[in-house]
C-alpha positions, -999 to +999 in steps of 0.1 A: +000+000+000+015+033-011+018+060+015+005+096+009+015+127+029-012+154+033+002+188+044-023+215+055-022+248+074-026+285+073-055+308+082-090+294+085-101+308+052-102+273+039-110+241+058-076+225+052-076+202+082-112+191+078-106+185+042-078+162+051-102+141+072-125+138+042-095+127+021-085+101+048-120+086+047-119+084+009-085+068+007-095+043+034-126+033+014-105+031-018-080+008-001-049+015-023-033+042-002-026+051+034-025+087+045-004+107+070-016+142+079+006+170+092+007+208+095+044+208+103+061+223+072+095+209+083+083+176+069+092+190+034+129+192+044+131+155+052+108+140+025+120+106+013+110+089-019+113+056+000+086+067+024+060+085+004+046+080-031+031+115-033+024+147-013-009+165-013-008+201-003-038+222+007-025+253+025-035+289+026-010+319+023+020+309+044+040+332+020+074+328+035+070+293+051+089+274+024+124+280+037+154+270+015+157+237+033+120+229+029+120+240-007+150+219-015+134+188+001+100+192-016+113+200-051+140+173-048+113+148-038+093+155-069+123+157-093+134+123-080+101+106-089+077+116-062+042+129-069+027+163-060-009+173-059-017+209-052-053+218-042-069+252-046-050+277-025-018+256-027-011+278-057-014+309-036+008+295-009+046+298-004+047+327-029+082+337-018+095+306-035+097+311-072+109+275-078+078+262-061+055+283-082+074+273-114+069+236-104+031+244-102+032+262-135+013+292-122+005+316-094-027+329-079-038+362-092-074+367-080-108+352-077-144+365-079-171+357-053-182+322-047-204+309-075-217+278-091-188+267-114-195+246-145-166+222-149-159+211-184-136+181-190-113+191-219-092+159-221-110+125-217-080+104-224-058+113-194-058+090-163-073+118-142-103+124-164-111+091-181-149+085-179-153+116-157-183+137-169-188+175-168-202+187-135-211+219-116-199+227-081-201+258-058-165+272-056-142+301-064-128+305-099-091+310-094-075+333-120-038+325-125-008+344-137+024+330-151+005+300-163+018+284-195-006+258-211+023+245-232+040+232-201+011+210-190-019+191-200-051+210-192-077+185-181-107+207-170-116+243-174-144+268-170-153+300-188-152+334-171-163+364-191-153+347-224-120+335-211-110+298-205-098+293-169-079+261-161-094+241-132-073+210-134-040+202-152-011+178-150+026+179-159+059+161-156+086+176-133+119+159-135+112+122-129+081+131-109+045+142-117+026+173-106-012+177-106-031+208-097-068+212-089-081+248-086-113+237-069-117+230-032-127+263-015-149+247+012-163+213+023-192+215-002-166+209-029-148+183-008-179+163-005-187+165-042-181+130-058-167+143-090-142+166-073-132+137-050-127+115-081-104+140-097-084+143-064-081+106-061-071+102-097-045+130-092-030+112-063-029+078-081-015+094-113+011+114-095+021+082-076+028+065-110-006+050-121-012+046-158-043+039-179-045+002-188-048-006-225-071-035-220-109-036-224-133-055-201-152-079-224-187-087-213-213-114-220-251-110-214-268-140-198-305-140-205-320-121-235-357-124-227-381-100-243-393-085-211-383-048-209-355-055-236-330-059-207-306-079-227-303-054-255-304-026-229-274-039-209-254-046-240-260-010-252-252+005-218-220-014-216-209-005-251-215+032-243-187+032-216-151+035-227-132+004-215-162-020-216-175-040-246-202-066-251-188-096-270-213-124-263-249-133-253-266-165-241-303-175-239-317-210-239-345-199-263-331-201-299-356-174-310-341-149-285-306-158-298-318-150-333-332-117-320-298-109-305-282-116-339-304-090-355-301-064-327-265-069-318-249-081-351-212-075-341-209-099-311-183-127-312-205-153-297-242-163-296-250-192-273-279-213-260-255-229-234-240-209-205-211-234-204-202-226-240-202-189-233-182-193-201-156-213-221-147-182-241-112-173-228-116-137-238-147-132-217-141-112-185-175-104-171-210-119-171-242-098-167-269-122-152-304-110-163-321-144-157-352-149-135-346-144-098-344-181-089-315-185-113-294-156-100-275-175-075-268-208-093-258-192-126-237-166-108-218-193-089-212-210-122-198-178-137-176-171-107-163-207-107-153-201-144-133-170-132-156-143-145-167-111-128-204-108-124-230-081-125-265-092-114-298-076-123-319-070-091-327-086-068-294-100-057-310-135-051-338-150-031-323-162+002-296-150+025-278-183+021-275-178-016-262-143-010-235-156+014-225-183-010-220-158-039-201-133-017-178-160-003-171-174-037-163-140-053-141-131-024-122-164-025-116-160-062-107-123-061-136-114-085-160-085-087-196-092-077-220-063-080-258-057-083-273-034-109-287-010-084-289+017-111-319+034-094-295+049-068-291+076-095-328+083-099-334+120-100-360+121-072-339+100-049-307+120-056-327+153-050-341+140-017-307+129-005-293+164-014-321+181+006-313+158+036-275+164+033-281+201+033-298+197+067-331+212+056-352+187+076-328+181+104-321+145+113-345+120+095-362+098+120-390+081+100-393+072+063-424+059+045-425+048+009-449+027-010-462+017-044-490-004-059-526-003-069-556-026-074-548-049-103-545-085-111-509-096-116-500-110-151-495-147-157-457-148-160-427-158-139-426-125-119-459-135-103-447-170-095-433-171-060-411-201-066-393-182-094-396-145-083-393-150-046-424-131-038-441-097-041-412-079-023-384-089-047-393-066-077-395-029-069-390-037-033-353-043-041-349-007-052-370+009-024-352-011+003-318-002-011-328+034-011-339+032+025-308+014+037-285+039+021-305+068+035-302+058+071-265+055+083-272+029+109-276-009+112-309-027+112-320-041+146-356-053+140-379-060+111-417-065+113-433-080+082-468-084+069-474-106+038-510-114+028-528-134+002-564-124-002-576-118-037-555-129-067-554-167-060-546-176-097-509-166-090-487-176-061-471-142-053-485-125-023-511-098-029-497-074-003-463-071+014-451-046+040-419-043+061-413-020+091-376-015+099-361-002+131-325+010+131-299+012+159-300+050+159-337+049+167-349+058+132-377+038+116-388+031+080-416+013+063-422+001+028-454-012+013-460-029-021-495-042-030-517-053-058-548-048-036-543-012-026-573+006-040-559+039-026-522+046-025-502+070-004-472+091-015-441+075-030-420+092-003-428+108+031-397+115+052-400+132+086-370+149+103-364+167+135-367+201+117-390+194+088-404+169+063-403+158+027-432+144+006-433+133-031-464+119-048-462+091-073-457+104-109-447+139-097-415+158-102-422+182-074-410+175-039-429+192-011-405+205+015-413+219+050-384+232+069-381+248+104-343+252+103-346+290+101-368+291+132-400+296+112-420+273+090-410+275+054-430+256+027-414+251-007-416+230-038-384+216-052-385+204-088-367+172-097-345+181-127-319+155-125-321+126-150-328+091-138-321+054-143-283+054-137-271+029-163-243+052-174-232+060-138-234+024-128-213+009-156-189+038-155-181+028-119-177-008-130-151+002-155-133+025-130-133-004-105-120-031-128-096-010-148-083+016-122-089-002-089-114+024-076-140+017-050-170-003-062-202+017-058-226-012-053-210-038-031-224-073-027-226-069+010-250-039+005-272-060-019-272-088+008-287-064+033-318-059+011-323-096+009-318-098+046-346-073+053-370-092+029-361-125+045-366-111+080-399-096+070-412-129+057-401-147+089-417-120+110-450-123+091-451-161+098-441-157+134-463-127+141-435-108+158-405-087+149-372-104+142-336-095+137-321-098+103-297-126+096-260-121+104-243-098+079-276-082+069-278-057+098 
């Protein structure tokens, strides 16, 4: 594990120490680097390439703090092959040292007031910006002087009064590498996922990482006509640089022929999973089969040495989840669930409102969906195949809830009823009530005998509440954080579905070693809540989730 040094300090104009704690959490989750933090600038004088792979500097002013000894140590470290990442006001620090500013290829000149900064990625082929989309973040636009674009690779920029302003760039310095990010004024930026990705990439690149030349080659398992999911996954994969669909498999020859027409450039079309898994060039399998086949076919793919992406739900039982997780871990393979709905616009907007503290601390969450309608005669309404009424949309709703409450589950109360639609074996009505260790509660209801339905979301907090009706793009927000009641309507403008975000992360994880967004242990918690709810309904009392599902 490579060691990174984070140096902070200066006036409290910027949260340099608090930002270091955010960085420490990110690197711990990433797992490739360890971090040491210090505000002792003497560390520059004794920097060793044998100890640190890179130095991250987020300091403010400290004009004369880079003494000759410190300057010699820092610049020598980088020239001899070390990495340097300067963040925001690092380019306005140590201004008495011309060699330091020359290494950074610029010097702070001025900045306007804090504003929403649109960040445009200008180079999509560099390690730091591969698969990183444009984004907007509240920050200061740093105007630089003595900046020479010919001496670096500009990676991101914004426009200010008709002029392009560099926001991220990278360059070689001796045997070492230097990256600079102009963003980072306050913790809003430091909590922005795209900024953190650029920072992580800057650290990895400056520490010697290179873009791999290989492509992750994928096979789609299951090409049924329902929702065109086989074609959908193949297209979503092919839209991501670094991923490619090369094969498909379906036991129905008619579906294989459909794939030949819709995906004419694949290398293999199969009716046997064993034949597809025998392809030596195949790296990853996307399992889109009915729910009862998720675990057995995933285990077969893992045993063949293939990474696996599963359509939701993860599986039917906790035992199946444990078996898949244990096998993937033992073989060093990626196992993930297509929880693409984490990027739905309404969910993302609600999370943002909560993160801004507009309703205080959430203590109760309600969500539901359903209606009064007879289920269709297909495998999704057959409990032996689907698992039951809770395994379809419930997989998404429960994942949303579990990610919204930062606490372990202690109790689940379930209610599953069969009253009207006896021609199919799925339950007509399912409901789970969840209690968390922090005292928060949540309930989710899905029903095909609900003649009247409540809102999609109702979230109560200690200083307000949120409500969203089904089919609406307007969130109703009540907030008492200002000391008086404020009622407002927040429009959902973010796009939904999340196929691009999900597969972009899969590529970043497999090709660059970055943290997996949807971990199998998270998917197992969803199955654990459903399992506990079903057990509770039979027993008539609340139960604890299975071990590992808390």
